[in-house]
N, C-alpha and C positions, 0 to 999 in steps of 0.2 A: 657850983655853977659848971655847967658842961663846956666843953671846948667846942668852939667854932669849928665847922668844916673847913680843911684847907682846899687850896685852887686845886690841887692834885685829885683830891677826892671827889669833887664836884664833876671835872672830866671824866672819871671812871664811872660814875653815877649815870651821866649822860649816854656814855657808850655802852652801858648795860641796858638802858631803857629803849634804846634804838635796836639792839640784837633781840629784845624780847618782842618788839613790834614786828620785825622782819619775820622771825618764827612764826608769829600768829598768821602773817598773811601767807606763807608758804606751806603751812599744815594743810588746808584744804586741798591745794594743788597736787600735794605728795599722794594723796588717797585717790586723785581722779587717774582714769585710764589715759595712757599716752595716745596721741593722735595716731591713727593707723596701727596701733599695737594690739588691737583687739583679735578676735576671732575671725574666721573667714566671712567676707562681705556677702557671699550667696552667689548663685547664677545670675549672669547679665542677661537682661531682657533685651532681646532683638526683634526686629520686624522681618518677616520673611515672605517670599512669593514662590509659588510653586510655578517651575519652569515647563512649558509645553512646546513641543516642536511645531513649526509653522511655515508656511511658503512666504518668504520675505522677498520683496522686489529688490533686485540687483541693480544698484544705482551707483554710478560713478559721476564724481563732480570734477568737472575740467574748467581749468581757467581760460578766459577767451577775450577778445577786444572786438568792439563794435567797429563795422565798416559801413560807409553809406552804400546803399542800395544803388544809387545813380549819383554821379557828382560831375559837372561840368563847369570848366573855366571858361570864362566869357572873354573873347579877344576880338578886337577889330580885324576887319578884312580889307579896309580900306584906309586911307590916310585921311587926317582932318582934325578938326577940332571939336570937342564935345559941345554940342548945342543943348541937349536936354539929358537929365537923368529922370527917367519916366517911372520909376518903381520906389516902393517904400520898403527899406531894408527889414527882413524879418516877416514880412506879408507873403503868403503863398503866392505862387504866379503858375500860371498854366502854360504849357508848350506853346511858342509862337508868340507869347506876351511880349509887348515892346519894353526894353530895359534901357536902352541907351539910343540917342539921335546925335549922329554926326552932321554937322554942316553940309548941306547938299548943292549949293549953287553951282560950283564947278561941274558936279557930276551931272546936273540937269542940262548945263551947257553942252556937256559931252554928248549927252544923248540927241540934243537937237542938232549938233554937228553930225553926227552917225546918221540921222534920218535923213538930212540932207545929202549926204554922200550915198546913200542908198537909192534916194530919189534919181540923182545923176547917173547912177548906175542902171537903173531900170529904164531911164530915157535912151542911154546908149543902146541897151539891148534891143528896144524897140526900134530904134533906127537901124541897127545892124539886121535885124530880122526882117525888115521891110526890104532892104537892099538884096539881101539873099532870095527873098521870094521873087523880087522883080526880075533878078539875073537868072533864075532858074525858068521863068517863063520866056525869056529871051536868048536862052541857050541855045546855040547852033544857027543863029541868024544875026544877031546884033552883038552877042556877048560870046566871049570865048570861054572855053573850059578853065583857062588859068585864071581868068577874071572872077569867075563863080568860086573857085576854090580859096581866093583871097578875100572874097567877101564871106564866106562860110568861116574861115578862120578869125575875121574880126568879130564876127557874131560869137563864136567861142569865147573870145578874150572879153567880149563884154559881158557874157554870162558869168565868167569867172569873177570879174570885177564887182558884179552884183552879189554874188555869194559872198565875198569878202566884206562887202559893206553891210550886208545883213549880219554876218557874224560880228562885225565891228559895233552894229547897234545893239545885239544882243549883249556883248560884254559892256557896253556902256550902261543899258539898263540893268544888269547884274550889279553893277559898281553904285548905281544910284539905290538900288533896292537895299544893297548892304549898309547904306548910312543909317538905316534903322536897324538897331542890333536887338535880336530877340532872342528868348530864352529857348534853347533847344530840348528842355526836358520840364517837366512839372516839378516843383520843388520850392524850397525857401531860398531866397538870394541873400547873400552876405552884405556887409556896408561896402558901397562903392569905393575902389580905390583911387578914382578920379573925381574931380568936379567939373562944372560947367566952365567951358573955355578952355580946358587942358586940351594939348595937342598929343594926339594918339597916331601910331603908325600901324600899317598893316602886319599881322601876325607876329606882333610884338611878344617878347616873352613874359612880360607882366600882364596877369589877367586883370580885366577891369572889376570883375566880381566873380563870385562862385556860386552856383546854385546847387542845392543839395536836396536830394529826395530822401525823406526819413521813413517812409511807410511804404513797404516793409523794411526792415533793418537786418543787415547781414552781422552774424558774430562769427568769427574765425577763433577756433579752438585748437589745441594741440594734445595729442595723447602719445604716451610712450609706445614705442612698437613692441617692447617686452611684454608690457602689459596686455595688449592686444593679442599676443601669442598666448599668454596664459589663459586669457577668456576663451580662446578658441579651444584650447586643451579641456577646459572645464566643460564646455558645451559638448566635446566629443565623448568625453567621460560620462556625461549624463548628469553631473552635479549642478549645472546650470540650464535651465529650459528657457530658451529664447522664445520672446513673444511674438506675436504676428507683426506687430510694427515697433519701431524704436521711439520711445517717448522722449521729448526734449523740453525741459523747463529753465526759463532764464531767471537766475538769481541776481537781483541789482545790488549795487554797492551798500545800500542801507539794509540788506538782507530780505528785502520784500521781493516776492515772485511776480514777475509780469504775467499778466493774464494771457491766456493763450498757449498753443502748443508749437513748437518749431518744426520745420521742415529741413530734411537733409537736402542740401544743394549740391555739394560736391564731396565725395568721400576721398580720403587721403589716397594718392596713388604712388608716392614716393616717401622716402625715409630721409630726413635732414642727415647730412653728412657730419653735421656739428654737434646737434643736440640729440639726435636718435630718436626724433618725434615726428609724428605724421600731422599734417595740417587738414583740418576738416572744416568746412564751411556750412553753417546753418542759419535759416531765414526765420524771423519773428516778425508777427504782425506789430506795429508800433503806432496805432492811430493817434495817440496822445503826445507823441514825441518825447516819451520818457527817457528813451535811449538815444545817445548822441554818438556820433563817429568818434572813435578815440577812447572812448569809455572802457575800463577793464571790469569785466563781469565774469560770472560762474555760470556755467551749464550743467544742470542735473540731467544725466542720460540713463534711463531705465531701459537695461537690455533683455531683462527678464525675471524669473524668480528662481530662487534657489531655496532649500530646506535647511533650517537653521533654528537655534535658539537665541531669542532676544534677551540679551543681559544688560540692563540698564546701566549706563555708564557711571552714574553715581555710586554703585555698588562695586566698582573694580578700582584697582590701583595698580601703580607699575612698581615690580620688584626693582633692587639695584641694577640687576642685569638686563632690565628692559621689558621682563615678561610681564604679561596682562595676568594679573591675579584677582581672585575673589573668595569670599567665604561661603559655604554651604553648611547647612545645619543637618546634624543627624545623630540620634542616640543622646541628646542632651549636651553635645559639644559642637563647637565650630570647627570646621575643617577647611583650611585653606587648599584652594585647587589653582592650576595653571590652566589658562584659557588660549584655545587657538582662534583666533578671528579672521574673518574674510571681508571685514569691512564694516560699515556702520549703517544704520538705518534710523531715521530720527534721532532719539537720544539714547540709542542702544547699539551695543555690539552685536554683530551676526557671529555667533559662536558655533563652531563645527566639532570642537573637542575640548575636554576638560570638564564638562557638566553633562547630565543626561536628563530626558523628560522625567518630570517627577520630582527632581531634586529641589530641595527648599532652599533658594538662594536669599541670603541675608543682605538686605537693601537698607536696615536702619539699624543704629546702635553701634555702628562700626569703630568708633572712636576707642583706641587702646585695645581693640580686640585682638587676641593672639590665637595662634593654631593651637587646639585642643582645650580652649576655654570652656567652662561650662556656662550653659545659656538656658534660658527659657524662651519659648518662640510666640510670637504674636502674629496671626496673619494679617498682611497690609495689601495695599495697593498703592499705585503711583498715578495721580491725575494727570491732565494735559499740561499744567504748569510745572510738572515735576516735582510736586508735593507729595510726600507719602503719608497715606490716611489708612487708618485702621478699618478692615472690612466690617460693614454693618452686620450685627447679630441677626439670625434668622428667628422669625417668630414660629410659634408652635404649628401655624397652618403652612409653614414653608416660604413664607414671604420674608421681606426684609423689614426689620422694626423701623419705626418712624425715626427721623433724625433727632438726636438728643439736644437739649438746651445746653448752654455754657455750664450751668451749675450742675446739670445732670451729667455733663460729660467729666466736669472735674470729680463729682463722686464717684463715677465708673473708675475712674484714673485710681483714687485712693483704695478703693476695693481690690483692683487688680494689684496693686503695689502690696497690699498687707497679704494677699494670697500666695504672692511669690516671695515673702520674706523680706522685701525690699523695706528700706528705711526711708522711702519717699514721704514728705510731708504733705498735708492736705492742701499746701498752697501751691503744689507742683502745678505745672502748665498742663492742660488737658492733653491726652494721647491721641486724639482724633486727627492730628495733623503733624506730619514729620517733615522737617526740611533739611 
Protein backbone atom coordinates (compact mmCIF):
# COMPACT_ATOMS: atom_id res chain seq x y z
CA UNK A 1 0.00 0.00 0.00
CA UNK A 2 1.31 3.46 -0.88
CA UNK A 3 2.16 6.05 1.68
CA UNK A 4 -0.43 8.83 2.23
CA UNK A 5 0.86 12.31 1.40
CA UNK A 6 1.89 14.40 4.36
CA UNK A 7 0.53 17.86 5.15
CA UNK A 8 3.78 19.49 3.94
CA UNK A 9 3.54 17.73 0.59
CA UNK A 10 -0.06 18.99 0.17
CA UNK A 11 0.96 22.65 0.80
CA UNK A 12 3.77 22.41 -1.73
CA UNK A 13 1.36 21.02 -4.31
CA UNK A 14 -1.06 23.86 -3.84
CA UNK A 15 1.71 26.44 -4.18
CA UNK A 16 2.89 24.86 -7.39
CA UNK A 17 -0.61 24.88 -8.83
CA UNK A 18 -1.06 28.58 -8.04
CA UNK A 19 2.29 29.44 -9.66
CA UNK A 20 1.31 27.58 -12.81
CA UNK A 21 -1.98 29.52 -13.08
CA UNK A 22 -0.17 32.86 -12.59
CA UNK A 23 2.36 32.05 -15.34
CA UNK A 24 -0.48 31.11 -17.67
CA UNK A 25 -2.16 34.49 -17.12
CA UNK A 26 1.01 36.51 -17.61
CA UNK A 27 2.12 34.72 -20.76
CA UNK A 28 -0.16 36.60 -23.21
CA UNK A 29 0.71 39.95 -21.60
CA UNK A 30 4.41 39.30 -21.99
CA UNK A 31 4.04 39.18 -25.75
CA UNK A 32 1.90 42.28 -25.89
CA UNK A 33 3.41 45.64 -26.81
CA UNK A 34 3.66 48.04 -23.82
CA UNK A 35 1.40 51.19 -23.93
CA UNK A 36 3.20 54.00 -25.63
CA UNK A 37 6.24 51.84 -26.32
CA UNK A 38 5.56 51.41 -30.03
CA UNK A 39 6.84 53.33 -32.95
CA UNK A 40 6.05 56.96 -33.75
CA UNK A 41 2.34 57.91 -33.61
CA UNK A 42 2.52 59.93 -36.83
CA UNK A 43 1.90 63.63 -37.58
CA UNK A 44 -0.76 65.47 -35.55
CA UNK A 45 -3.79 66.62 -37.49
CA UNK A 46 -4.55 70.33 -36.92
CA UNK A 47 -7.09 72.81 -38.25
CA UNK A 48 -5.65 75.91 -39.92
CA UNK A 49 -6.91 79.25 -41.20
CA UNK A 50 -5.15 81.49 -43.70
CA UNK A 51 -4.51 84.97 -42.31
CA UNK A 52 -5.35 88.04 -44.37
CA UNK A 53 -4.78 91.73 -43.66
CA UNK A 54 -7.91 93.85 -43.27
CA UNK A 55 -9.16 97.19 -42.00
CA UNK A 56 -10.27 96.64 -38.42
CA UNK A 57 -12.34 99.14 -36.42
CA UNK A 58 -10.28 100.59 -33.59
CA UNK A 59 -12.54 100.34 -30.57
CA UNK A 60 -11.93 101.22 -26.93
CA UNK A 61 -14.02 99.94 -24.03
CA UNK A 62 -14.34 102.50 -21.27
CA UNK A 63 -15.93 102.05 -17.84
CA UNK A 64 -18.70 104.48 -17.02
CA UNK A 65 -21.52 105.36 -14.69
CA UNK A 66 -25.03 106.51 -15.57
CA UNK A 67 -26.14 109.97 -14.48
CA UNK A 68 -29.66 111.40 -14.68
CA UNK A 69 -30.26 113.84 -17.52
CA UNK A 70 -32.26 116.02 -15.10
CA UNK A 71 -33.00 115.53 -11.41
CA UNK A 72 -34.85 117.89 -9.08
CA UNK A 73 -35.41 117.65 -5.35
CA UNK A 74 -38.89 118.92 -4.42
CA UNK A 75 -38.91 121.24 -1.38
CA UNK A 76 -41.61 123.55 0.04
CA UNK A 77 -41.21 127.31 -0.22
CA UNK A 78 -43.80 128.11 2.46
CA UNK A 79 -44.59 126.75 5.90
CA UNK A 80 -47.59 124.58 6.61
CA UNK A 81 -48.96 121.09 6.86
CA UNK A 82 -49.34 118.71 3.92
CA UNK A 83 -52.96 118.65 2.84
CA UNK A 84 -52.64 116.35 -0.18
CA UNK A 85 -50.11 114.12 -1.98
CA UNK A 86 -51.38 114.47 -5.53
CA UNK A 87 -49.24 112.02 -7.51
CA UNK A 88 -48.56 108.31 -7.78
CA UNK A 89 -44.92 107.29 -7.23
CA UNK A 90 -43.27 105.85 -10.32
CA UNK A 91 -45.83 107.30 -12.73
CA UNK A 92 -44.44 109.92 -15.18
CA UNK A 93 -45.38 113.53 -14.52
CA UNK A 94 -45.13 116.59 -16.75
CA UNK A 95 -43.50 119.89 -15.90
CA UNK A 96 -45.95 121.99 -13.86
CA UNK A 97 -48.01 119.02 -12.67
CA UNK A 98 -49.23 119.16 -9.04
CA UNK A 99 -47.29 116.97 -6.59
CA UNK A 100 -48.19 118.24 -3.09
CA UNK A 101 -50.70 120.70 -1.65
CA UNK A 102 -50.10 122.60 1.59
CA UNK A 103 -52.94 123.89 3.75
CA UNK A 104 -53.68 127.40 2.37
CA UNK A 105 -56.28 128.98 4.67
CA UNK A 106 -53.85 131.36 6.34
CA UNK A 107 -52.32 132.34 2.99
CA UNK A 108 -55.73 133.06 1.48
CA UNK A 109 -56.47 135.29 4.46
CA UNK A 110 -53.16 137.07 3.93
CA UNK A 111 -54.13 137.76 0.33
CA UNK A 112 -57.47 139.21 1.42
CA UNK A 113 -55.71 141.48 3.95
CA UNK A 114 -53.25 142.64 1.32
CA UNK A 115 -56.08 143.44 -1.07
CA UNK A 116 -57.76 145.55 1.63
CA UNK A 117 -54.52 147.39 2.31
CA UNK A 118 -54.14 148.14 -1.38
CA UNK A 119 -57.71 149.42 -1.58
CA UNK A 120 -57.04 151.80 1.33
CA UNK A 121 -53.85 153.00 -0.33
CA UNK A 122 -55.70 153.60 -3.60
CA UNK A 123 -58.31 155.70 -1.75
CA UNK A 124 -55.59 157.72 -0.05
CA UNK A 125 -53.94 158.40 -3.38
CA UNK A 126 -57.23 159.53 -4.89
CA UNK A 127 -57.86 161.92 -1.97
CA UNK A 128 -54.34 163.35 -2.10
CA UNK A 129 -54.58 163.80 -5.86
CA UNK A 130 -57.85 165.72 -5.55
CA UNK A 131 -56.33 168.00 -2.94
CA UNK A 132 -53.33 168.75 -5.14
CA UNK A 133 -55.54 169.49 -8.14
CA UNK A 134 -57.70 171.93 -6.10
CA UNK A 135 -54.69 173.69 -4.59
CA UNK A 136 -53.13 174.20 -7.99
CA UNK A 137 -56.25 175.86 -9.28
CA UNK A 138 -56.35 178.21 -6.24
CA UNK A 139 -52.63 178.94 -6.10
CA UNK A 140 -51.95 182.70 -5.79
CA UNK A 141 -55.44 183.61 -4.58
CA UNK A 142 -56.64 181.42 -1.72
CA UNK A 143 -53.73 178.90 -1.43
CA UNK A 144 -50.15 179.67 -0.77
CA UNK A 145 -47.20 178.03 -2.43
CA UNK A 146 -46.27 176.27 0.82
CA UNK A 147 -49.72 174.69 1.14
CA UNK A 148 -49.50 173.35 -2.42
CA UNK A 149 -46.11 171.79 -1.77
CA UNK A 150 -47.45 170.13 1.39
CA UNK A 151 -50.35 168.64 -0.60
CA UNK A 152 -48.00 167.37 -3.32
CA UNK A 153 -45.81 165.70 -0.64
CA UNK A 154 -48.88 164.00 0.82
CA UNK A 155 -49.77 162.72 -2.66
CA UNK A 156 -46.28 161.26 -3.13
CA UNK A 157 -46.52 159.56 0.24
CA UNK A 158 -49.89 158.07 -0.62
CA UNK A 159 -48.56 156.78 -3.95
CA UNK A 160 -45.62 155.14 -2.14
CA UNK A 161 -47.99 153.46 0.28
CA UNK A 162 -50.04 152.19 -2.66
CA UNK A 163 -46.90 150.72 -4.28
CA UNK A 164 -46.02 149.02 -0.99
CA UNK A 165 -49.54 147.64 -0.69
CA UNK A 166 -49.37 146.25 -4.23
CA UNK A 167 -46.03 144.59 -3.48
CA UNK A 168 -47.47 143.07 -0.32
CA UNK A 169 -50.42 141.74 -2.30
CA UNK A 170 -48.09 140.23 -4.89
CA UNK A 171 -46.05 138.52 -2.16
CA UNK A 172 -49.19 137.19 -0.50
CA UNK A 173 -50.45 135.81 -3.81
CA UNK A 174 -47.09 134.14 -4.46
CA UNK A 175 -47.18 132.45 -1.04
CA UNK A 176 -50.72 131.26 -1.78
CA UNK A 177 -49.62 129.87 -5.16
CA UNK A 178 -46.67 128.11 -3.51
CA UNK A 179 -48.98 126.06 -1.35
CA UNK A 180 -49.48 124.04 -4.54
CA UNK A 181 -46.08 122.36 -5.07
CA UNK A 182 -45.58 121.47 -8.73
CA UNK A 183 -42.91 119.52 -10.61
CA UNK A 184 -40.28 121.77 -12.22
CA UNK A 185 -39.36 119.13 -14.82
CA UNK A 186 -40.92 116.19 -16.65
CA UNK A 187 -39.84 112.88 -15.21
CA UNK A 188 -40.62 110.11 -12.75
CA UNK A 189 -41.24 111.08 -9.10
CA UNK A 190 -39.93 109.03 -6.21
CA UNK A 191 -41.85 107.78 -3.20
CA UNK A 192 -42.87 110.80 -1.07
CA UNK A 193 -40.87 111.37 2.09
CA UNK A 194 -43.89 112.90 3.87
CA UNK A 195 -47.54 112.01 4.32
CA UNK A 196 -50.76 113.97 4.67
CA UNK A 197 -50.85 116.13 7.79
CA UNK A 198 -47.09 116.35 8.26
CA UNK A 199 -45.67 119.79 9.00
CA UNK A 200 -43.08 121.17 6.59
CA UNK A 201 -41.04 124.37 6.55
CA UNK A 202 -39.92 126.66 3.79
CA UNK A 203 -36.66 125.69 2.06
CA UNK A 204 -36.06 122.76 4.40
CA UNK A 205 -32.99 120.57 3.83
CA UNK A 206 -34.92 117.33 3.31
CA UNK A 207 -36.70 116.97 -0.03
CA UNK A 208 -40.34 115.91 -0.10
CA UNK A 209 -39.60 113.82 -3.21
CA UNK A 210 -37.24 113.67 -6.19
CA UNK A 211 -38.25 113.86 -9.84
CA UNK A 212 -35.81 112.24 -12.30
CA UNK A 213 -35.75 112.44 -16.07
CA UNK A 214 -34.40 109.21 -17.58
CA UNK A 215 -34.63 109.87 -21.32
CA UNK A 216 -32.05 110.67 -22.49
CA UNK A 217 -29.47 109.41 -19.99
CA UNK A 218 -25.94 110.64 -19.39
CA UNK A 219 -23.01 108.26 -19.01
CA UNK A 220 -19.77 109.62 -17.53
CA UNK A 221 -16.69 107.65 -18.58
CA UNK A 222 -13.01 108.03 -17.78
CA UNK A 223 -10.04 107.57 -20.07
CA UNK A 224 -6.34 107.49 -19.32
CA UNK A 225 -4.54 110.60 -20.51
CA UNK A 226 -1.54 108.44 -21.45
CA UNK A 227 -3.62 106.30 -23.81
CA UNK A 228 -5.13 109.41 -25.35
CA UNK A 229 -1.61 110.60 -26.17
CA UNK A 230 -0.73 107.22 -27.70
CA UNK A 231 -3.83 107.34 -29.89
CA UNK A 232 -2.89 110.79 -31.13
CA UNK A 233 0.60 109.52 -31.96
CA UNK A 234 -0.88 106.64 -33.98
CA UNK A 235 -3.08 109.07 -35.91
CA UNK A 236 -0.06 111.31 -36.63
CA UNK A 237 1.96 108.27 -37.77
CA UNK A 238 -0.84 107.09 -40.08
CA UNK A 239 -1.34 103.68 -38.44
CA UNK A 240 -4.81 104.74 -37.30
CA UNK A 241 -7.29 106.33 -39.69
CA UNK A 242 -9.86 108.41 -37.79
CA UNK A 243 -13.46 108.17 -38.91
CA UNK A 244 -15.70 111.10 -39.78
CA UNK A 245 -17.53 110.76 -36.47
CA UNK A 246 -16.85 108.93 -33.23
CA UNK A 247 -19.28 106.07 -32.64
CA UNK A 248 -20.48 105.29 -29.12
CA UNK A 249 -22.28 102.10 -28.06
CA UNK A 250 -23.55 101.42 -24.56
CA UNK A 251 -23.05 97.92 -23.13
CA UNK A 252 -25.33 97.03 -20.23
CA UNK A 253 -24.37 95.04 -17.16
CA UNK A 254 -25.79 91.89 -18.77
CA UNK A 255 -23.59 92.29 -21.86
CA UNK A 256 -26.51 93.41 -24.04
CA UNK A 257 -26.02 96.50 -26.21
CA UNK A 258 -28.48 99.38 -25.86
CA UNK A 259 -30.12 100.30 -29.17
CA UNK A 260 -29.00 103.57 -30.67
CA UNK A 261 -25.74 105.45 -30.69
CA UNK A 262 -24.48 107.98 -28.21
CA UNK A 263 -23.63 111.63 -28.63
CA UNK A 264 -20.61 113.34 -27.15
CA UNK A 265 -21.76 116.02 -24.71
CA UNK A 266 -18.63 117.23 -22.98
CA UNK A 267 -15.09 116.18 -23.89
CA UNK A 268 -12.56 116.14 -21.10
CA UNK A 269 -10.75 119.42 -20.58
CA UNK A 270 -8.61 118.53 -17.56
CA UNK A 271 -6.74 115.57 -16.09
CA UNK A 272 -7.42 114.32 -12.59
CA UNK A 273 -4.44 114.91 -10.33
CA UNK A 274 -5.16 111.71 -8.39
CA UNK A 275 -6.05 109.17 -11.12
CA UNK A 276 -4.47 110.62 -14.26
CA UNK A 277 -7.72 110.22 -16.18
CA UNK A 278 -10.00 112.50 -18.18
CA UNK A 279 -13.76 112.63 -17.58
CA UNK A 280 -16.01 112.48 -20.65
CA UNK A 281 -19.82 112.74 -20.74
CA UNK A 282 -21.92 110.97 -23.39
CA UNK A 283 -25.70 111.05 -23.90
CA UNK A 284 -27.76 108.00 -24.97
CA UNK A 285 -31.44 107.65 -25.79
CA UNK A 286 -33.20 105.69 -23.07
CA UNK A 287 -36.88 105.49 -24.10
CA UNK A 288 -37.60 102.28 -22.18
CA UNK A 289 -35.77 103.33 -19.05
CA UNK A 290 -33.37 100.38 -19.29
CA UNK A 291 -30.57 102.45 -17.77
CA UNK A 292 -30.99 103.99 -14.34
CA UNK A 293 -28.79 106.59 -12.64
CA UNK A 294 -25.94 105.04 -10.71
CA UNK A 295 -25.53 101.94 -12.89
CA UNK A 296 -21.98 100.93 -13.82
CA UNK A 297 -21.76 100.37 -17.57
CA UNK A 298 -19.29 100.07 -20.41
CA UNK A 299 -19.07 102.29 -23.46
CA UNK A 300 -17.52 101.02 -26.70
CA UNK A 301 -15.89 103.92 -28.53
CA UNK A 302 -14.94 103.41 -32.19
CA UNK A 303 -12.35 106.01 -33.17
CA UNK A 304 -11.52 104.81 -36.69
CA UNK A 305 -9.88 101.89 -38.46
CA UNK A 306 -6.41 100.38 -38.47
CA UNK A 307 -4.83 97.72 -40.67
CA UNK A 308 -4.04 94.44 -38.97
CA UNK A 309 -4.49 90.68 -38.83
CA UNK A 310 -7.33 89.18 -36.82
CA UNK A 311 -6.06 86.23 -34.78
CA UNK A 312 -8.82 84.33 -32.94
CA UNK A 313 -8.26 84.40 -29.20
CA UNK A 314 -8.90 80.66 -28.96
CA UNK A 315 -5.75 80.08 -31.07
CA UNK A 316 -3.48 82.00 -28.67
CA UNK A 317 -2.01 81.49 -25.23
CA UNK A 318 0.21 83.33 -22.80
CA UNK A 319 3.81 82.37 -22.26
CA UNK A 320 5.20 82.29 -18.69
CA UNK A 321 6.66 85.77 -19.27
CA UNK A 322 3.28 87.12 -20.41
CA UNK A 323 3.96 87.16 -24.16
CA UNK A 324 1.05 86.40 -26.48
CA UNK A 325 1.89 83.32 -28.56
CA UNK A 326 0.33 81.20 -31.30
CA UNK A 327 1.28 78.39 -33.70
CA UNK A 328 1.57 78.64 -37.48
CA UNK A 329 1.93 75.75 -39.90
CA UNK A 330 4.69 75.49 -42.47
CA UNK A 331 6.47 72.65 -44.28
CA UNK A 332 4.71 69.99 -42.24
CA UNK A 333 5.71 71.36 -38.83
CA UNK A 334 4.22 73.66 -36.22
CA UNK A 335 6.12 76.82 -35.40
CA UNK A 336 5.42 78.90 -32.29
CA UNK A 337 5.45 82.67 -32.81
CA UNK A 338 5.21 85.67 -30.48
CA UNK A 339 2.52 88.20 -31.36
CA UNK A 340 2.25 91.96 -30.89
CA UNK A 341 -1.33 93.10 -30.41
CA UNK A 342 -2.90 96.57 -30.41
CA UNK A 343 -6.19 95.44 -28.91
CA UNK A 344 -9.15 93.17 -29.55
CA UNK A 345 -12.03 93.11 -32.00
CA UNK A 346 -14.94 90.81 -31.23
CA UNK A 347 -13.26 87.48 -30.30
CA UNK A 348 -9.90 88.13 -31.97
CA UNK A 349 -6.64 89.91 -31.29
CA UNK A 350 -5.66 92.71 -33.67
CA UNK A 351 -2.06 91.68 -34.44
CA UNK A 352 0.53 93.89 -36.11
CA UNK A 353 3.70 91.79 -35.64
CA UNK A 354 4.56 88.09 -35.38
CA UNK A 355 2.53 86.79 -38.32
CA UNK A 356 2.06 87.84 -41.92
CA UNK A 357 -0.77 87.65 -44.47
CA UNK A 358 -0.89 84.17 -45.96
CA UNK A 359 0.41 82.38 -42.85
CA UNK A 360 -1.56 79.30 -41.85
CA UNK A 361 -2.68 79.86 -38.28
CA UNK A 362 -3.37 76.71 -36.24
CA UNK A 363 -6.72 77.15 -34.50
CA UNK A 364 -7.59 73.52 -33.66
CA UNK A 365 -5.62 70.54 -32.37
CA UNK A 366 -3.53 72.67 -30.04
CA UNK A 367 -3.61 70.26 -27.11
CA UNK A 368 -0.03 69.20 -26.24
CA UNK A 369 1.24 70.80 -29.46
CA UNK A 370 4.91 71.72 -29.29
CA UNK A 371 7.19 73.90 -31.37
CA UNK A 372 8.59 71.86 -34.27
CA UNK A 373 6.00 69.06 -34.01
CA UNK A 374 5.09 67.24 -37.23
CA UNK A 375 1.57 68.06 -38.41
CA UNK A 376 -0.93 67.60 -41.20
CA UNK A 377 -3.28 70.51 -41.89
CA UNK A 378 -7.01 70.67 -42.53
CA UNK A 379 -8.58 73.97 -43.71
CA UNK A 380 -11.20 75.15 -41.21
CA UNK A 381 -13.27 78.21 -40.41
CA UNK A 382 -14.80 79.61 -37.21
CA UNK A 383 -18.52 80.38 -37.12
CA UNK A 384 -20.26 83.18 -35.20
CA UNK A 385 -20.59 80.96 -32.12
CA UNK A 386 -16.82 80.43 -32.01
CA UNK A 387 -17.05 76.81 -33.17
CA UNK A 388 -14.36 75.54 -35.55
CA UNK A 389 -15.78 73.85 -38.64
CA UNK A 390 -14.16 72.20 -41.66
CA UNK A 391 -14.44 74.12 -44.90
CA UNK A 392 -16.95 72.51 -47.29
CA UNK A 393 -15.20 70.79 -50.23
CA UNK A 394 -15.67 72.31 -53.65
CA UNK A 395 -17.68 70.53 -56.37
CA UNK A 396 -16.30 70.07 -59.87
CA UNK A 397 -18.32 73.08 -61.09
CA UNK A 398 -16.60 75.33 -58.55
CA UNK A 399 -19.43 75.49 -56.00
CA UNK A 400 -19.62 74.03 -52.54
CA UNK A 401 -20.86 70.53 -51.95
CA UNK A 402 -24.18 70.02 -50.21
CA UNK A 403 -23.94 69.53 -46.45
CA UNK A 404 -23.28 65.94 -45.45
CA UNK A 405 -25.51 63.95 -43.21
CA UNK A 406 -24.25 62.81 -39.83
CA UNK A 407 -23.46 59.35 -41.21
CA UNK A 408 -21.64 60.74 -44.20
CA UNK A 409 -19.65 63.10 -42.01
CA UNK A 410 -18.57 60.18 -39.84
CA UNK A 411 -17.54 58.20 -42.89
CA UNK A 412 -15.52 61.12 -44.20
CA UNK A 413 -13.75 61.41 -40.88
CA UNK A 414 -12.76 57.77 -40.99
CA UNK A 415 -11.41 58.12 -44.54
CA UNK A 416 -9.30 61.15 -43.64
CA UNK A 417 -7.98 59.39 -40.55
CA UNK A 418 -6.90 56.36 -42.60
CA UNK A 419 -5.24 58.54 -45.23
CA UNK A 420 -3.22 60.38 -42.59
CA UNK A 421 -2.11 57.18 -40.88
CA UNK A 422 -4.10 57.98 -37.75
CA UNK A 423 -5.41 55.22 -35.53
CA UNK A 424 -8.83 56.89 -35.17
CA UNK A 425 -11.64 54.40 -34.85
CA UNK A 426 -14.87 54.51 -36.88
CA UNK A 427 -16.69 55.57 -33.72
CA UNK A 428 -14.76 58.86 -33.56
CA UNK A 429 -16.85 62.08 -33.56
CA UNK A 430 -17.39 63.82 -36.92
CA UNK A 431 -14.76 66.42 -37.71
CA UNK A 432 -17.19 68.98 -39.11
CA UNK A 433 -17.34 70.90 -35.79
CA UNK A 434 -14.46 71.72 -33.48
CA UNK A 435 -14.97 73.41 -30.11
